[in-house]
C-alpha positions in Angstrom: 54.3 54.7 12.3 52.7 51.4 12.6 53.7 51.2 16.3 51.5 54.2 17.0 48.4 52.3 15.9 49.2 49.2 17.8 47.0 48.7 20.9 48.6 48.7 24.3 48.2 45.4 26.1 45.8 45.4 28.9 47.2 45.1 32.4 45.3 42.8 34.7 43.9 44.5 37.7 43.7 42.7 41.0 40.3 43.4 42.4 40.6 41.7 45.7 44.0 42.3 47.4 43.0 40.6 50.7 45.1 37.5 51.7 43.6 34.1 50.6 41.9 32.1 53.2 44.2 29.1 52.6 47.8 30.0 52.5 50.1 27.8 50.4 53.8 27.6 51.3 56.8 26.9 49.1 57.4 23.7 50.9 53.9 22.5 50.1 54.3 23.4 46.4 57.5 21.4 46.2 56.0 18.4 48.0 53.0 18.3 45.7 55.2 18.6 42.6 57.3 15.6 43.8 54.1 13.6 44.5 52.8 14.3 41.0 56.1 13.5 39.5 56.0 10.1 41.2 52.5 9.6 40.1 53.3 10.5 36.5 56.4 8.4 36.1 55.6 4.7 36.2 58.1 2.2 37.6 60.4 0.9 34.9 59.3 -2.4 33.3 61.1 -5.6 34.3 63.3 -6.8 31.6 63.5 -10.6 31.0 66.6 -11.9 29.3 66.0 -15.2 27.5 69.2 -15.8 25.5 73.0 -14.9 25.6 72.6 -12.3 22.9 70.1 -10.3 24.8 72.3 -10.6 27.9 75.3 -9.4 26.0 73.3 -6.5 24.5 72.0 -5.5 28.0 75.5 -5.7 29.5 76.9 -3.6 26.7 74.2 -0.9 27.2 74.7 -0.8 31.0 78.5 -0.7 30.8 78.2 2.2 28.3 75.9 4.1 30.8 78.4 3.5 33.7 81.4 4.5 31.6 79.6 7.6 30.4 78.8 8.6 34.0 82.4 8.0 35.0 83.7 9.9 32.0 81.5 12.9 32.9 82.8 13.1 36.5 85.6 10.8 37.6 85.6 12.1 41.2 82.1 10.9 42.0 83.0 7.7 43.9 79.4 6.5 44.1 79.4 6.0 40.3 82.5 3.8 40.6 81.0 1.8 43.4 77.7 1.3 41.6 79.5 0.1 38.5 81.6 -2.3 40.5 78.7 -3.7 42.4 76.7 -4.2 39.1 79.6 -6.1 37.7 79.7 -8.2 40.9 76.0 -8.9 40.4 76.8 -10.1 36.9 79.4 -12.5 38.4 82.1 -10.6 36.7 84.5 -10.5 39.7 87.5 -9.7 37.5 85.8 -6.8 35.9 84.6 -5.5 39.3 88.1 -5.9 40.6 89.4 -3.8 37.7 86.8 -1.1 38.4 87.9 -0.9 42.0 91.5 -0.6 41.0 90.7 2.2 38.6 88.7 3.9 41.4 91.7 3.6 43.7 93.9 5.3 41.1 91.5 8.2 41.1 91.3 8.5 45.0 93.4 6.0 46.9 92.6 7.7 50.3 88.9 7.1 50.0 88.0 4.7 52.9 84.7 3.6 51.3 86.4 2.2 48.2 88.8 0.0 50.2 86.0 -1.3 52.4 83.7 -2.1 49.5 86.6 -3.7 47.6 87.6 -6.0 50.5 84.1 -6.9 51.3 83.6 -8.0 47.7 86.6 -10.2 47.9 85.5 -11.7 51.2 82.0 -12.4 49.8 83.7 -14.1 46.9 85.8 -16.1 49.4 89.0 -14.7 47.9 90.8 -14.7 51.2 94.3 -14.1 49.8 93.0 -11.2 47.7 91.2 -9.7 50.7 94.3 -10.2 52.8 96.4 -8.4 50.2 93.9 -5.6 50.1 93.9 -5.2 53.9 97.6 -5.2 53.8 97.7 -2.5 51.2 95.1 -0.4 53.0 96.8 -0.4 56.4 100.1 0.4 54.7 98.7 3.4 52.8 96.3 4.5 55.6 97.7 3.2 58.9 95.7 5.7 61.0 92.4 4.4 59.9 91.4 2.1 62.7 88.5 0.6 60.8 90.9 -1.2 58.4 92.8 -2.8 61.4 89.6 -3.8 63.1 88.3 -5.6 60.0 91.7 -7.1 59.1 92.1 -8.6 62.6 88.5 -9.7 62.7 88.9 -11.5 59.3 92.0 -13.4 60.4 90.3 -14.4 63.7 87.2 -15.6 61.8 89.5 -17.7 59.7 91.0 -19.0 62.9 94.4 -17.8 61.8 95.4 -16.7 65.4 99.1 -16.1 64.7 98.3 -13.9 61.7 95.7 -11.9 63.7 98.3 -11.4 66.5 100.9 -10.3 63.9 98.4 -7.8 62.6 97.8 -6.5 66.1 101.5 -6.1 66.6 101.8 -4.1 63.4 98.9 -2.0 64.6 100.4 -1.4 68.1 103.6 -0.1 66.5 101.6 2.9 65.4 100.6 3.6 69.0 96.8 3.8 68.4 94.2 5.0 70.9 93.3 3.1 74.1 90.4 1.3 72.4 92.7 -0.5 70.0 94.9 -1.7 72.9 91.9 -2.9 74.8 90.8 -4.8 71.7 94.2 -6.5 71.5 94.0 -7.4 75.2 90.5 -8.8 74.9 91.7 -10.8 71.9 94.4 -12.5 74.0 92.0 -13.0 76.9 89.6 -14.9 74.6 92.3 -17.4 74.1 93.4 -17.5 77.8 96.7 -15.9 77.1 97.1 -14.1 80.4 100.8 -13.5 80.1 100.5 -12.0 76.7 97.6 -9.7 77.9 99.8 -8.6 80.9 102.6 -7.8 78.5 100.3 -5.8 76.3 99.1 -3.9 79.5 102.7 -3.1 80.3 103.3 -1.6 76.9 99.9 0.1 77.0 100.5 2.1 80.3 103.9 3.2 79.0 102.5 4.3 75.6 99.5 6.1 77.2 100.7 7.1 80.7 97.3 8.1 82.1 96.0 7.4 85.6 92.9 5.6 84.4 95.0 3.1 82.4 97.1 2.2 85.4 93.9 1.7 87.4 92.5 -0.4 84.6 95.6 -2.5 84.6 95.5 -3.0 88.4 91.8 -4.0 88.2 92.6 -6.5 85.5 95.0 -8.2 87.9 92.5 -7.9 90.7 89.7 -9.4 88.7 91.9 -12.4 87.9 92.7 -12.8 91.6 96.3 -11.6 91.2 96.1 -9.5 94.4 99.9 -9.1 94.9 100.4 -8.1 91.3 97.6 -5.5 91.5 99.2 -4.0 94.6 102.5 -3.9 92.9 101.0 -2.1 89.9 99.5 0.6 92.2 102.8 1.0 93.9 104.6 1.3 90.5 102.1 3.9 89.4 102.8 6.0 92.5 106.5 5.8 91.8 106.0 6.4 88.1 104.2 9.8 88.6 106.6 10.9 91.4 105.8 13.7 93.8 105.2 16.3 91.2 102.4 14.7 89.2 100.3 12.9 91.8 96.6 12.4 91.1 93.9 11.9 93.8 92.1 9.4 91.5 95.0 7.0 91.7 95.2 7.1 95.5 91.4 6.7 95.8 91.5 3.7 93.6 94.5 2.3 95.5 92.8 2.8 98.9 89.5 1.3 97.7 91.5 -1.8 96.5 93.0 -2.2 99.9 89.6 -1.6 101.5 88.2 -4.5 99.4 91.0 -6.7 100.6 90.1 -5.8 104.2 93.5 -4.0 104.6 92.1 -1.0 106.4 95.4 0.1 107.9 97.0 0.1 104.5 94.1 2.1 103.1 94.5 4.6 105.9 98.2 5.0 105.3 97.5 5.6 101.6 95.0 8.3 102.3 97.4 10.0 104.7 100.3 9.8 102.3 98.2 11.3 99.5 96.9 14.1 101.7 100.4 15.0 102.8 101.8 15.2 99.2 98.9 16.4 97.0 98.0 20.1 97.1 95.0 20.9 99.1 93.0 22.5 96.3 93.4 19.3 94.2 92.3 16.8 96.9 88.7 17.6 97.8 87.4 14.2 96.7 90.3 12.5 98.5 89.2 14.2 101.8 85.6 13.0 101.2 86.6 9.4 100.5 89.0 9.4 103.5 86.2 10.7 105.8 83.8 8.0 104.5 86.4 5.3 105.1 87.1 6.4 108.6 83.4 6.6 109.5 83.1 3.0 108.3 86.2 1.4 109.7 88.0 4.0 111.9 87.9 4.7 115.6 87.1 8.0 117.3 90.7 9.3 117.0 90.8 8.5 113.4 87.5 10.3 112.7 88.7 13.3 114.6 91.9 13.3 112.7 90.0 13.4 109.4 87.8 16.2 110.6 90.9 18.2 111.7 92.5 17.6 108.3 89.3 18.8 106.6 89.3 22.0 108.7 92.9 22.6 107.9 92.1 22.4 104.2 89.3 24.9 104.7 91.5 27.3 106.6 94.2 27.0 103.9 91.6 28.0 101.3 90.5 31.0 103.4 94.1 32.1 103.9 95.0 31.6 100.2 92.1 33.9 99.2 92.8 36.6 101.8 96.3 36.4 103.5 95.4 39.2 105.8 92.3 37.4 107.3 93.8 37.3 110.8 90.8 35.6 112.3 91.3 32.6 110.0 95.0 32.6 111.0 94.0 32.5 114.7 91.7 29.6 114.2 94.2 27.8 112.0 97.0 28.2 114.5 94.8 27.1 117.4 94.0 24.0 115.5 97.7 23.3 114.8 98.7 24.0 118.4 96.2 21.3 119.5 98.2 18.7 117.7 101.3 19.4 119.8 103.8 19.6 116.9 106.1 22.4 117.9 107.9 22.8 114.6 104.7 22.8 112.5 103.2 25.3 114.9 106.2 27.6 114.7 106.2 27.4 110.9 102.5 28.4 110.9 103.2 31.3 113.1 106.0 32.4 110.8 103.7 32.2 107.8 101.0 34.3 109.7 103.3 37.1 110.9 104.7 37.4 107.4 101.4 39.0 106.2 102.0 42.5 107.4 99.1 44.9 107.1 99.4 47.1 104.0 98.4 50.3 105.7 100.0 52.3 108.5 96.6 52.8 110.1 96.6 51.4 113.6 93.1 50.0 113.1 94.4 47.4 110.7 97.2 46.4 113.1 95.0 45.7 116.1 94.3 42.0 115.2 97.7 41.5 113.5 99.7 42.3 116.7 98.1 39.5 118.6 99.7 37.0 116.3 103.1 38.2 117.6 101.8 38.2 121.2 100.5 34.6 120.8 103.7 33.6 119.1 105.8 34.8 122.0 103.5 33.2 124.6 103.7 29.9 122.7 107.5 30.0 122.6 107.6 30.8 126.3 105.0 28.4 127.7 104.7 25.6 125.1 108.1 25.4 123.4 109.9 26.8 126.5 112.5 28.3 124.2 113.2 31.6 126.1 115.9 32.9 123.7 113.5 32.5 120.8 110.8 34.3 122.8 113.1 37.2 123.3 113.8 37.3 119.6 110.1 37.3 118.8 109.5 40.3 121.1 112.5 42.2 119.6 111.4 41.4 116.0 107.9 42.7 116.8 109.1 45.9 118.3 111.5 46.5 115.4 108.5 46.0 113.0 106.2 48.5 114.7 106.4 52.1 113.3 106.7 53.8 116.7 106.8 57.3 115.3 103.3 56.7 113.9 101.8 54.5 116.6 102.8 51.8 119.0 101.3 49.0 121.2 102.0 49.5 124.9 100.9 45.9 125.6 103.9 44.5 123.6 106.4 46.6 125.6 104.9 45.6 128.9 104.7 41.9 128.0 108.3 42.0 127.0 109.3 43.7 130.2 107.3 41.2 132.3 108.9 38.3 130.4 112.4 39.6 131.3 111.4 39.9 134.9 110.3 36.2 134.8 113.7 35.4 133.5 115.2 37.4 136.4 116.6 40.1 134.1 115.3 43.1 136.0 117.9 45.5 134.5 116.8 44.5 130.9 113.2 44.9 131.8 113.9 48.5 133.1 115.9 49.2 129.9 113.0 48.1 127.8 110.4 50.2 129.6 112.8 53.2 129.6 113.3 52.8 125.9 109.5 52.6 125.4 108.9 55.8 127.4 111.7 57.6 125.4 110.5 56.5 122.0 106.7 56.7 122.4 105.5 58.0 125.8 102.0 56.7 126.5 99.8 56.8 129.6 99.6 53.0 129.6 103.4 52.6 129.5 103.9 55.0 132.4 101.3 53.3 134.5 102.6 49.9 133.7 106.2 50.9 134.6 105.0 52.6 137.8 103.0 49.6 138.8 106.0 47.4 138.2 108.2 49.5 140.4 105.5 49.6 143.2 105.5 45.8 143.2 109.3 45.9 143.5 108.9 48.5 146.3 111.2 51.0 144.5 109.3 54.1 145.6 112.1 56.6 144.6 111.9 55.2 141.1 108.1 55.6 141.2 108.5 59.3 142.2 110.8 59.9 139.3 108.5 58.1 136.9 105.5 60.2 138.1 107.5 63.4 137.6 108.3 62.4 134.0 104.7 61.3 133.5 103.5 64.7 134.7 106.0 66.5 132.4 104.6 64.4 129.5 100.9 65.1 130.4 100.4 67.8 133.1 96.6 68.0 132.3 96.0 64.4 133.4 94.2 64.6 136.7 94.3 60.8 137.3 98.1 61.0 137.3 98.2 63.8 139.9 95.7 61.9 142.1 97.7 58.6 141.8 100.9 60.4 142.7 99.3 62.0 145.7 97.8 58.7 146.8 101.3 57.1 146.6 102.7 59.8 148.8 99.8 59.4 151.2 100.4 55.6 151.4 104.1 56.3 152.1 103.0 58.7 155.0 104.5 61.8 153.4 101.4 64.1 153.9 103.2 67.3 153.1 104.4 66.0 149.8 100.9 64.8 149.0 99.4 68.2 149.8 102.0 69.9 147.8 101.2 67.7 144.8 97.5 68.5 145.1 98.3 72.2 145.3 100.4 71.9 142.1 97.7 70.0 140.4 94.8 72.5 141.1 97.0 75.3 140.0 97.5 73.8 136.5 96.1 76.0 133.8 94.5 73.1 131.9 93.0 69.9 133.4 90.9 67.2 131.8 88.7 66.4 134.9 89.2 69.2 137.5 86.1 68.2 139.5 87.6 64.8 140.3 90.9 66.4 141.3 89.2 68.9 143.7 87.1 66.2 145.2 90.2 64.0 145.7 92.0 66.9 147.4 89.1 67.6 149.7 88.7 63.9 150.5 92.4 63.8 151.3 92.1 66.7 153.8 89.0 65.1 155.4 90.9 61.8 155.7 93.7 63.7 157.4 91.2 65.2 159.8 91.9 68.7 158.7 88.3 70.2 158.4 89.7 73.8 158.3 91.8 72.9 155.3 88.9 71.2 153.6 86.7 74.3 154.3 89.3 76.5 152.8 89.4 74.3 149.7 85.6 74.5 149.4 85.8 78.3 149.6 88.6 78.4 147.0 86.6 76.2 144.7 83.5 78.3 145.1 85.6 81.3 143.9 86.1 79.4 140.7 82.7 77.9 140.1 79.2 78.2 141.6 78.0 74.8 140.5 75.1 73.5 142.6 76.8 70.2 143.2 79.7 72.0 144.9 77.3 73.8 147.3 75.5 70.5 148.1 78.8 68.8 148.7 79.9 71.8 150.9 76.7 71.6 152.9 77.0 67.9 153.3 80.6 68.3 154.5 79.6 70.9 157.1 76.8 68.7 158.4 79.0 65.6 158.7 81.9 67.5 160.3 82.8 66.0 163.7 81.5 68.7 166.1 78.3 69.4 168.0 75.1 68.6 166.0 73.6 72.1 166.4 76.7 73.7 165.1 76.8 71.3 162.2 73.2 72.0 161.3 73.7 75.7 161.5 76.8 75.7 159.3 75.0 73.5 156.7 72.0 75.8 156.8 74.3 78.8 156.3 75.8 77.1 153.3 72.3 76.5 151.8 71.4 80.2 152.4 74.6 81.4 150.7 74.0 79.1 147.8 70.5 80.3 147.3 71.6 83.9 147.3 74.4 83.1 144.9 72.2 81.1 142.5 69.6 83.8 142.3 71.7 85.5 139.6 72.2 82.1 137.8 70.4 81.6 134.5 70.0 77.9 135.1 66.9 77.7 137.2 67.1 73.9 137.4 70.2 74.2 139.6 68.4 76.6 142.0 65.4 74.2 142.1 67.7 71.3 142.9 69.3 73.3 145.7 65.9 74.2 147.2 64.7 70.6 147.1 67.8 69.4 148.9 67.5 72.2 151.4 63.8 71.3 152.0 64.7 67.7 152.5 67.5 68.7 154.9 65.1 71.0 156.9 62.4 68.3 157.0 64.9 65.9 158.6 66.8 68.3 160.9 65.0 71.6 161.0 62.2 73.1 163.1 58.9 74.5 161.9 60.2 78.0 161.4 63.0 76.8 159.1 60.6 74.5 157.3 58.2 77.3 156.6 61.0 79.5 155.5 62.2 77.0 152.9 58.7 76.2 151.8 58.1 79.9 151.2 61.1 79.9 148.8 59.9 76.9 146.7 59.0 78.0 143.1 55.9 77.4 141.1 56.1 75.5 137.9 54.3 77.0 134.9 53.9 76.1 131.3 54.6 78.5 128.5 55.2 78.6 124.8 58.3 79.6 123.0 59.5 79.8 119.4 61.6 77.0 117.9 64.5 78.4 115.8 66.7 76.1 113.8 70.4 76.5 113.1 69.9 78.8 110.2 67.8 81.2 112.2 64.4 80.3 110.7 61.4 79.8 112.9 60.1 76.2 113.0 57.0 76.7 115.1 56.2 76.8 118.8 56.8 74.4 121.6 55.7 74.1 125.2 58.3 74.3 128.0 58.2 74.4 131.8 59.4 77.4 133.7 59.8 78.2 137.4 58.7 81.4 139.2 60.3 82.0 142.6 58.4 83.9 145.2 61.5 86.0 146.0 61.7 87.1 142.4 58.0 88.1 142.4 58.6 90.3 145.4 61.5 92.0 143.8 59.9 92.5 140.4 56.4 94.2 140.6 55.5 93.4 137.0 55.6 89.7 137.8 53.3 90.4 140.8 50.9 92.4 138.6 50.8 89.7 136.0 50.0 87.0 138.6 47.1 89.2 140.0 45.7 89.7 136.4 45.7 85.9 135.9 43.9 85.3 139.2 41.2 87.9 138.3 40.6 86.4 134.9 40.3 82.9 136.4 37.9 84.2 139.1 35.8 86.1 136.4 35.5 82.9 134.4 34.3 81.0 137.4 31.7 83.7 138.4 30.3 84.0 134.8 26.9 82.2 134.5 26.6 79.4 132.0 24.4 79.5 128.8 21.7 77.3 130.4 21.3 79.7 133.3 20.9 82.7 130.9 18.2 80.9 128.9 16.3 80.1 132.1 16.4 83.8 133.1 15.0 84.9 129.7 12.1 82.4 129.9 11.2 83.6 133.4 
């Protein structure tokens, strides 16, 4: 009940919750506390000991403190070291020695204990004790280099050189790092023991077989003027690594050594050997140094050779990244061919053609096939190995997927090669095989051209017949066949060929074929036949160019001038009558313009006036623009032609023209606004 009458404690209310103007960090609080602690605690007073009793009492108290600290935590090595150092300050070496031994029993692998222990012995000039300690240390911890360094340094300071050397030998049996070996070498060099230093180097490069150590060994010999020995060391290093583990750094150092000795030919040989045996991707710096050397000491040919080697390296890199980069292969092969090494060039060609395009698309083969062509030409012209050239062509033709696509150029080049080898029968077999496997226009034309050069016209006729069986719509083939018969003087066969050609149901360029047929009849001085051809052609087409050509033919026909002009005029009249029904008014305008030009040159005034009366008027009109979907896109202005003959035959056109003239005249006769205002004022 008493608890009910107890008053509740008041809770302090914070009136101002805004941050303080000066913020205090935890770091600042700790620092101020430490400063105050230092201010509060005064330094301990200096104790002066005046008699042995006080000294004994002081030592007893201090030893008790140290022993208590050790007893609390035996593993804290700093307590042991402080204890031993205090005993040393009291000249109690034996006690300090005992403390160090006790500490080693606790942790014999602690490096600091051994170092402090031995340093104390050396300060006390207890050399044998220190030597024993170093011996124990390197026996227990042989991988701690600090013990060996200090051990050898102590023996050397005591001028006990044999003992120091013995310590080094013990150390080297553990095969330490390169700095330890270099320390041993420097030790021997300080006492002018060159042979011993050389022996140490020999063991060193075998223990640590790295390139930099061999280079360091050779430079050691070079610095002491043993040039022959230095060269032998470089040569041994090259043999030591063999062909599988060559390093460009070794060869660069070897070449620079020879360069320093003014042996530039030797340096050049070293660079070339290295470039031939080290992979290209691992010899970039080697190329650079070789180029610098040749620019300094080489002649023009040497510098060019270096540049060529560098370009080879670049091409090899491009080919390695993309084996189907045929442009890089072409440049690389051209570079190799320039050196004149047949076997190397042949090997490069073989490497190039081994990279077959992955797709059966002819587009990817267009560049690749020229590798085979260049290879065959190289074998024929440069290597002059004709049997190998034949094998290259055969291998190429076996590789091509002739059912999908072929390359007529390869077939023709192979046939021409066999002709150069005086194997005409083989060449014909090759071309016959090509036509049988993959008939192409280019193959037929090449085979026919070959037979024409050989004056085998019967074979040409048979080839043309097969060619036309393969492609009867090809007008050029019909024309070439007829030209051949014309050249051979067989006009009837040529005319029969033309007749067969124009009667074909499907032709790619019939206008050229008809023109060639007409020109043939004209050249044979058969104008009646040519006129019949024009008439037959006009039965098939009413193109304006045919009419113009017909009129030109009639005018140029070899007869009297008046008759020619009349016949040509008759053709123009017929053409005009025919083209009236033609939708294309441009053709009719073109005809009338040519007719007008013809009459202006050869006609009289009556005929000129007659043609002029037929010339159309050009008018501008608007028409709707309709897109592909049938929607209107707006209006556009176009030009149209109105022919007088059409106006006469169509009254509505005539009425429309009269209405336009009346409107124009009314607009001209109507008075202006200024004239009307003047009349009102008057």
